[in-house]
N, C-alpha and C positions, 0 to 999 in steps of 0.2 A: 143342492148347495145353495145356500142365499148370498144374496150379495151382502160383501162387510164392506166399513168405512175405519176410519179413525175419526175421535172426538176426543175434544176433553170437554165434554158439557156432561157431566152428571148424569143427566138426563138421560144422554143416549147409551149409559152402560146396562149389559145386559149381565143382568146378575145371576148367576146359576143355581140353585138349591138341589144340593146332590144328597142328602139324610131320605134313603127311601128308594133311589136312582141309581140307574150306571152313568155313566159318560164313556162313550165308545172312538174312536179314529181310525185313519190309517197313517203312516208316518212311511215317509221314501228318504232316507238318507240319500241313498243311489250308491252305487260303483267308486269306492272311495273317499267317502264321505265323511263328516267331522270326524279329524282326525285328536290325538293327543292334544290339552290345551285349549280342547273348543268344546264351550256349554250350550244345546241348544235347548228353550227353554219352553213349554208352556205349562203355564201355573193358574193360580188362584189367589184372590187377594183381596181382602176387603175392602175396598174402596168405594168412594173415594173418602181422603183422607181429610182434615181440616184445613182449611188454607186455598189459597191461589193455586196457579199452573194448571199441571196436567190433573191436580189431587191424585199424584201415584202415592202410594204409601206402600210397605211389607215390615217382612219382622227384622230386619237386619235395616232397618233406617234408613233406605236410599233416598238422597233425597231430602230426611231431615221428619220425615213423615212414618211411625210405627202403627202397624198392624196386623193379624192376623195374612200366613198363606200356607197355602199351600201345593206342593210339588210335585203335581200329574206329572211330568216328566223333565227331568236333567239328563240330560245325556252327550253325545259322541257315540263313535261305533264300539270304542270298547265297553260302555257302561253305560245303564237305566237305571234313575235314582230315580228312585218317590219320596217323598220327605213331608210331614205335617210341623210346621213353626203355629205353636197355639197361643195369644197373648190372655196372659190372666186377669187382664184388666177391662176385657176385650166389652164393648158394647154395639152396637146396630149403627153403621153410616151413618152420614161420618163421624167419626168422633178416631181420636190420636193416643193410641198406647201410650204407655211410657215404657222408655225404652228397655227398662230391670223388668220389664212383665214379659218379655217377650222370648220366647224360645229359639235365639240365635241361630241355635248349632242343626235344632231338631232334632222329633222324637214321635215317632217312633222313626225309621228307617229302614227301608230296602231297596239293598240293589240288586240288578241282572249284571252278568258280568265279570268286568270289573277283573277277569282271572280266568273267574266259573266258564262251563261248557256251554251255560243255557243261554248266553247274549254276545256274540261278537262279531268280526267281519272273515266272512268264511265259512265254506258248508259243513266245518267241523265245530261248527256249532247249531242247536238247538233251534235260536234264532240269527240267520244271518244278517244280521245289520247291513248289510251290502245291499239288500235283497228289502221291497217293501211289507212291511208289516203291520197287524191292526194289533192294537192299544186297548185295552177295554179294563176299567177300575171299576168294582159295585159296592154300593154304601150302604147295605143290610145294616139294619138293629138286628142282633141276634140276645133273646136272654136279656133285656135292655141296656145293652151296651151298642155303640155305634162301633160299625169293621170294615175292610176294606182290603176287596178280593181284588187283586189285578193279574191280571190274561193278558199275553203275548199270543198272536197267531200268525202261522208264515206253514201255507203250501200243508193243512194238516198236521200239523206240530205246534205246541204249545208247551208255555214258561208259568209257573202259576207261583205268587208268592201273597201272602196276607198280612193286613196290618190290625192284631188283633184288641186293640182300644184305643179311637180317634176321640174319645168324649170329649178331652180337652178342646176340640176343635168340630163339637157339634152345633154348637149355636153358631159361628158364623156360618157352617154349611147350612144349616136348616134355613137361617136370612139370606143367605143370596152370599156368592164373592164371585166379583169380576172377572172374565179370564183373560190375563196379558200369554203376549207371545216375544221371545226374546232370545235374544245370539249375544253371547259374549266370550271373550275368551285371556288366558293369562297364559304367563311363562308356569303358573305352579297351580294346575288343576288337581292336584294330588288328595286331597279329599274327597274330590270325586271319583279319579282314576285313576287310583294310586298301585291300586292292586295289577294293574295292567301297563303301567304307564309311569315314566323314572320326569324329574322336575329335574334339567329344562325345558319344557315342552315348549311346542315349536304349531301353534293351530293351521288349519291350511283354508280354513275361512270355505269349506263350502260348504254348498245352502241345503234346507231343510225341506221339504213339503208337508206340509197337512194336509187332508182333507176328507168328508167323509163324517164329520165330527156327527152322532146324533146322539143325544138324551135319553133316557129309557125309562120307565116307574119299574120298579121290582113289583114283581107278583107273588111274593115271599109272605102266605099269611103268618106264617108259626112266627115270621122277625116282629110284627105289628101286633102279636097277643102277648099280657102281659101271662107268665105261669108261675102263679105261686103258690106252695100250700100253707097260708096261712100269713097273721100279719099283728101289729099293734101291739107287739111284744109278749100275748095274752096268748096267744091263738089262734086270735078269732078270723076273721073272715074280714076286717075292715083297717085301713090302711092311715096313718094317723093325719091329722088338717094341717097341722104345721111343717110350713116347708123349709130348709134351712141350707143354705150355699145352694140350693137349684135353678135361682135364676129366674122366674116364675113372670117375669114381666110378660113375653108370648101366648098369657093366657089372658089377656086382654084383649087381644089382639086377636087369634086367632081360633079362642074358644077350645076347649077341650074334644072334639070330636073325633083327633085324629089320635087314638092310644098307639102311643109306638114302643109299651110294653118297657120303660122303664119306672123305677122308684119316683125319682122325680116329678113323671107326668103325673104320678097319680095325686104326692102329696101335694103338686101343684094345683090340682085339679078340685081335692078335695079342699083346700082352703078358696080359692076364687069360687066355688060353688056353697060359700059359707057351712060346708054341711062334714059329711062322712063318703066315703064310698069305697067299691066293694072290692077286693083283689078279684079278679077271673080266674080259675083255678081249672 
């Protein structure tokens, strides 16, 4: 565990690049931890936003600046939620998205607990939120589509769920997003924990400890290979050299050496190279 410090200087922001990688950490909310009405958040945003101050932005435009947001963890002892908040007009930061372009409610959304038996306070649950557990999320590219696989682990028990299509967040996660830790409360957080809690809610203000965060590369060769049985409309072995709606600016900076298996990779790199590319089969 390296020493951490706070800073409002964008040059100090650590930009986490998660496509093709995983992130894991240990979570300890303690006995009688954060209750109904509490939201402990561990999330990513495409900071820095434009303007001064702390350069904060998120998909709900808190502070007046909008940008993509990926909530790795929003939780209390009753519910753990993972949410993707894409902005359709995304550009590499610093950039402010238009409020109307951002998915404020989020999609996809995955919940553990919230009345289910996979997560909650006590030994009756697969993951006992009163005890430490490990959170891990993998971001593989499978069949050309970015996916998210979430695993909670505790004393040999696991709870798993998946997000089947995160392509709307793909470019932001490739460029890198800044990590934010936050905790807040409300008398109505039923959008988060309404399956187990009821308004009005009262947060007990208990702390949470995160430690042992790791970023690791996924060694899944199958998630990085294009698997096609022909292309080009005529049953041949080439993909077209005209890219549309793919956002190909990344080819000028990163080149085309890392094939992620997507159609946009093939189209963008054909266009960038000024010729035709061969579909790998």
